[in-house]
C-alpha positions in Angstrom: -1.7 -7.5 -21.2 1.9 -8.5 -21.5 5.1 -6.6 -20.7 7.2 -8.9 -22.8 8.9 -10.3 -19.7 8.0 -13.1 -17.4 4.7 -14.8 -18.2 1.7 -14.3 -15.9 -0.1 -17.2 -14.1 -3.1 -17.1 -11.7 -3.7 -19.5 -8.9 -7.0 -19.5 -6.9 -7.3 -20.5 -3.3 -10.5 -22.3 -2.4 -11.8 -19.4 -0.3 -12.2 -17.0 -3.1 -12.2 -19.1 -6.3 -15.3 -17.4 -7.7 -13.7 -14.0 -7.5 -10.4 -15.4 -9.0 -12.4 -16.8 -12.0 -13.9 -13.4 -12.6 -10.5 -11.7 -12.5 -8.8 -14.1 -14.9 -11.8 -13.7 -17.3 -10.7 -10.1 -17.7 -7.3 -11.3 -18.8 -8.7 -13.8 -21.3 -6.9 -16.7 -19.6 -7.7 -19.5 -17.2 -6.6 -20.4 -13.7 -3.5 -22.6 -13.2 -4.5 -26.1 -12.2 -4.0 -26.9 -8.6 -4.8 -30.2 -6.8 -5.3 -30.3 -3.1 -4.9 -33.6 -1.2 -6.8 -33.7 2.0 -5.6 -35.9 4.9 -8.0 -37.5 7.4 -6.5 -35.5 10.3 -7.4 -32.2 8.7 -4.0 -31.4 7.0 -3.9 -30.7 3.3 -1.3 -30.6 0.6 -1.6 -28.3 -2.4 0.1 -29.3 -5.6 0.5 -26.9 -8.6 -0.1 -29.1 -11.6 1.4 -26.8 -14.3 4.8 -25.3 -14.6 5.3 -21.8 -13.1 9.0 -21.6 -13.7 10.0 -18.0 -14.4 6.4 -16.7 -14.2 4.8 -13.9 -12.3 2.4 -15.9 -10.1 -0.7 -14.1 -8.7 -2.4 -16.1 -5.9 -5.9 -14.9 -5.1 -7.0 -15.8 -1.6 -8.8 -13.9 1.2 -7.8 -15.0 4.7 -11.0 -14.9 6.6 -11.6 -17.7 9.1 -11.1 -20.7 9.4 -7.3 -20.4 9.6 -7.0 -23.0 6.8 -7.6 -20.2 4.3 -4.5 -18.4 5.6 -2.5 -21.7 5.7 -3.6 -22.5 2.1 -2.2 -19.1 0.9 1.1 -19.8 2.6 1.4 -23.3 1.2 0.6 -22.2 -2.3 3.1 -19.4 -2.1 5.8 -21.8 -0.8 5.0 -24.3 -3.6 5.2 -21.6 -6.3 8.5 -20.3 -4.9 10.0 -23.8 -4.7 8.8 -24.4 -8.3 11.1 -21.4 -9.4 8.4 -18.8 -10.0 10.0 -15.4 -10.9 7.7 -13.5 -8.5 4.9 -14.5 -6.2 2.2 -11.9 -5.6 -0.6 -12.5 -3.0 -3.9 -10.9 -4.0 -5.7 -10.8 -0.6 -9.1 -9.0 -1.1 -9.8 -9.4 2.6 -6.8 -9.4 5.0 -8.0 -11.4 8.0 -6.6 -11.4 11.5 -6.2 -7.6 11.2 -8.4 -6.4 14.0 -5.6 -6.9 16.6 -3.2 -4.3 15.2 -1.7 -3.1 18.5 -1.4 -4.0 22.2 -4.4 -2.5 23.8 -4.0 -4.5 27.0 -1.2 -6.7 28.5 -0.3 -10.1 27.2 -2.1 -10.1 23.8 -0.6 -10.7 20.3 -0.4 -8.3 17.5 -1.9 -10.8 15.0 -1.9 -8.4 12.0 1.9 -8.2 12.4 2.4 -11.9 12.9 0.4 -12.7 9.7 2.5 -10.1 7.8 5.6 -11.9 8.9 4.2 -15.3 7.9 3.3 -14.0 4.5 6.8 -12.7 3.9 8.4 -15.9 5.2 6.4 -18.0 2.8 8.2 -16.4 -0.2 5.6 -13.9 -1.2 7.2 -10.9 -2.9 4.3 -8.5 -2.9 0.8 -8.1 -1.5 -2.3 -6.5 -3.1 -5.1 -6.0 -0.6 -8.2 -3.8 -0.1 -9.5 -1.7 2.7 -7.3 -2.8 5.6 -8.8 -2.6 9.0 -6.1 0.0 9.9 -3.9 1.8 7.4 -0.8 1.3 9.6 -0.9 -2.5 8.9 1.0 -1.6 5.6 4.0 -0.8 7.8 4.0 -4.3 9.3 5.3 -5.6 6.0 8.9 -5.6 4.8 7.7 -6.3 1.2 5.7 -3.9 -1.0 2.0 -3.6 -0.3 -0.5 -2.1 -2.8 -3.5 -1.0 -0.7 -6.5 -0.2 -2.8 -9.8 1.4 -1.8 -13.3 0.2 -2.4 -14.4 3.8 -2.8 -13.6 3.3 -6.5 -16.8 1.2 -6.8 -18.8 2.5 -3.8 -18.7 6.2 -4.8 -20.2 5.6 -8.3 -22.8 3.4 -6.7 -23.8 6.1 -4.2 -24.1 8.7 -7.0 -26.3 6.3 -9.0 -28.8 6.3 -6.1 -29.5 10.0 -6.7 -30.5 10.6 -3.1 -31.5 14.0 -1.8 -30.5 15.2 1.7 -27.7 12.6 1.8 -25.9 12.1 5.0 -22.8 9.9 5.4 -22.5 8.3 8.9 -19.7 6.5 10.8 -21.0 3.6 13.0 -18.1 4.3 15.4 -15.2 6.7 15.9 -12.9 4.4 14.1 -14.8 4.8 10.9 -15.1 8.6 11.2 -12.0 9.3 9.0 -13.4 7.3 6.1 -16.9 8.7 6.5 -15.5 12.3 6.7 -13.6 11.7 3.4 -16.8 10.4 1.7 -18.9 13.3 3.0 -16.3 15.9 1.7 -16.1 14.2 -1.7 -19.9 14.0 -2.1 -20.5 17.4 -0.5 -23.0 16.1 2.0 -23.6 16.1 5.8 -21.8 13.9 8.2 -22.9 12.0 11.4 -20.7 10.1 13.8 -21.8 7.4 16.2 -19.9 6.4 19.3 -20.2 3.2 21.2 -19.4 1.7 24.6 -18.5 -2.0 24.7 -18.5 -4.4 27.7 -17.0 -7.2 25.6 -15.8 -7.8 22.0 -18.4 -8.1 19.2 -21.1 -6.5 21.4 -21.9 -2.8 21.4 -23.9 -2.0 24.5 -24.7 1.7 23.9 -24.7 3.9 20.8 -24.8 7.7 20.9 -24.6 10.1 17.9 -23.1 13.4 16.9 -25.0 15.1 14.0 -28.5 15.6 12.7 -30.1 12.9 10.5 -33.7 14.0 10.6 -35.4 13.7 7.2 -32.1 12.6 5.6 -31.1 9.6 3.5 -28.3 8.1 5.6 -25.5 5.8 4.4 -23.5 4.2 7.1 -19.9 3.3 6.1 -17.7 0.6 7.6 -14.9 -1.7 6.5 -16.2 -5.0 8.1 -19.6 -6.3 9.0 -19.1 -9.2 11.4 -22.0 -9.8 13.9 -23.8 -6.7 12.6 -24.4 -5.5 16.2 -22.9 -2.1 15.8 -24.6 -1.2 12.5 -28.0 -2.3 13.5 -27.8 -0.4 16.8 -26.6 2.7 14.9 -29.4 2.3 12.4 -32.0 2.1 15.2 -30.6 5.3 16.8 -30.9 7.1 13.4 -34.4 5.7 12.8 -35.6 7.1 16.1 -34.0 10.4 15.3 -36.0 10.7 12.1 -33.8 9.4 9.3 -35.8 9.1 6.0 -33.9 6.0 4.9 -30.9 4.0 6.2 -28.4 2.1 4.0 -25.1 0.5 4.9 -22.0 0.2 2.7 -19.2 -2.0 3.9 -16.3 -3.6 2.1 -16.1 -7.0 3.7 -19.2 -8.9 4.7 -18.4 -11.7 7.3 -22.0 -11.9 8.6 -21.2 -14.3 11.4 -23.5 -15.6 14.1 -27.1 -14.3 13.8 -26.0 -11.2 11.8 -28.5 -11.8 9.0 -31.5 -12.0 11.5 -30.3 -8.7 13.1 -30.2 -7.1 9.7 -33.6 -8.3 8.5 -35.2 -7.1 11.8 -33.5 -3.7 11.6 -34.6 -0.4 9.9 -31.8 -0.8 7.4 -33.3 -0.9 3.8 -30.1 -2.1 2.0 -26.6 -3.4 2.8 -24.0 -3.2 0.0 -20.8 -5.3 0.3 -18.2 -6.6 -2.1 -17.4 -10.2 -3.1 -14.0 -10.1 -1.2 -15.7 -12.7 1.0 -18.3 -15.1 -0.4 -21.6 -14.9 1.3 -22.5 -17.7 3.7 -26.1 -16.7 3.8 -28.1 -14.1 1.8 -30.9 -11.7 2.4 -33.1 -9.6 0.2 -31.5 -6.6 1.9 -27.9 -7.5 0.9 -26.5 -6.4 -2.5 -23.0 -7.6 -3.6 -20.8 -5.5 -5.9 -17.9 -7.3 -7.5 -14.3 -6.1 -7.1 -13.0 -8.3 -10.0 -12.6 -5.4 -12.4 -10.8 -3.3 -9.7 -8.3 -6.1 -8.9 -7.9 -7.0 -12.6 -6.9 -3.3 -13.3 -4.4 -3.2 -10.5 -2.9 -6.6 -11.4 -2.5 -5.5 -15.0 -0.7 -2.3 -13.9 1.6 -4.1 -11.5 2.4 -6.6 -14.2 3.2 -3.9 -16.7 5.1 -1.8 -14.2 2.7 1.1 -14.2 1.5 3.4 -11.4 -1.8 2.4 -9.8 -2.4 5.5 -7.7 -4.0 7.6 -10.5 -6.8 5.1 -11.1 -8.5 5.2 -7.7 -10.4 7.5 -5.4 -8.2 7.4 -2.3 -10.1 7.5 1.0 
């Protein structure tokens, strides 16, 4: 996997080291050695313990909370740039701080834009990420962004289930575009839920457009955080006669009592990727790895090839 130009090096952040190890295994190489000195006040100092001079350096790190994960990515990028790396590419399977992508009320930050500025300021030349919370976040960057789609692994998985009377569902209006694309591709029915919120992370009412009676429903979303929306949506579909209910989501945060909500819901299975390591597990949760997907993209970027022809875009 060489283009005869600058050598390739991989650095793993602590947040997604397991995923990084799977990616480098596909390249038949190992991770570049990094030492992190932790200070008693909470600060830390990463040190790259191998030369990266003149190399294409790929740093694999998701930026889910705590904010130390984002800070670690920035510090590693700065260290690589100051060590004369040829290019620094951030591989961010989960781009955190993305849910505030516009001003929806006065005196709030646009955190997705701020993080994009911080990434560019750290010396990162390119970003590879997956299933951004909103597609327009790509426009917040002044550096190239390769936005890949988890449909490349989820669509084959859905097909492998061989479900009859399949119905793709969106848990809210925001997910309706993705759900509609899946339903068109799979030639199946579509249902759309809508919700009313009194406060963030809490859906107070769920309604639904569409018929799910006697159908095998798959709810699609990009992030599962507290699992409040998907479990409420699943209950609505259960009471309207759904034959089975599954959830497919790219990024599984599972914060708060999300696992308890899932285990007490009519959902039979939740499928997520390893873009975020699971804090807690459940018999209902299945994890699909995106290592092969990212390895393919990294290989094509390194060898100056187009990546668009390789993926199902949704």
